[in-house]
N, C-alpha and C positions, 0 to 999 in steps of 0.2 A: 449123415442123415439117420443111420441106424441107431445112433445114441440119443438123438433128439426125439425121434418118433415115439418111443414108449413113454418118455417123460411128458410129452405133449398130450398123449392119450390119458395119462394119469391126472394131469392138470385139468383137462377137460372134464373128466369124471368127477374130480373133486369140486370144481366150480358148479357142475350140474347138481351134485349132491347137496352142496351148500345152498344153492338157489331153491331147490325143492324143499329143503328143511326150513328155510326162511319163509317160503310161501305157506307151508303147512302150519308153521308157528303163528303167523299173522292170521291165518284163517281160523285156527282154533281159538285164538285170543278174541277175535271178533264174535265167534259163536258163543264163547263163554259169557260174554256180556248179555246176550239174549237169554241164555240158559239160566243165568243167575236171577234174572227178573222173574222167570217163570217158576223157579223152585219154591217149594213150600217154606215159608218163614217160620221160625220158632216163635212160640208164644212167650210173652214176658210174664214172669211170675213175680208180682210185686205186692206191696202191702195194701194197695187200693182194691176195693171191690166195687161191684155194681152199685151198691147203696151209697158208697162214697161219691161216685160220679153223679148219682141222682141228687144227693144233698148239694153238691157243688152247682148243679144245674138250677136247682131251686133258689139258691142264694143269688145266682146271676140274674134269674128271672125277677126277683124281688127288687133289684136295684132300679132306681128311677133313671131312665135314660131317655133323652129326646130322640135318639135314633130308633128306639123301639116303639115310640108312641106315634101312630100315624096321624093323630089329630093335630100334632104340632106343625106338620107340613101341609095340612089340608088347605090352608089359606094360600100358600104359595102355589100349590097345584091348581087351585081354582082360578087364581089370577092368571096363570099361564094359559089355562084353557080359555078364559074370556078374552085374552089379548092376542090370541093366535090369528093368523091371517085367514080371513074367510074367503068365500068364493066371490064376494062382491068387491074385493080388493085385489083383483088380478091384473091391474093395469101397470104402467111404468112407475106409478107412485106407491106401489104396495109396501115398500120398505121405508117410506119417509118417517114413520113413527119411530123407527130405530135410530135414525140419524138426526132427528130434530129439525127436519126441513118442513 
């Protein structure tokens, strides 16, 4: 027993130290993810300037697109508004217009 006891204590201390180190490493790794998000980011120094972005925005605004024109979908919205279920259609047949009955 005299020979095993010191080795058992050393093994217990080694396992405890490794467990504590593993716990602290995982904890610091988790905290680093949050700290990285909150750190100040560096600014990119590139060839583009504010006027370049403004020119690009103007070019995109001049393109004709049906998504940007609200009058293209005005008829669809009007039809949906006119065909919605009103208060006078609250009976059991209120969805018949959807199923062709």
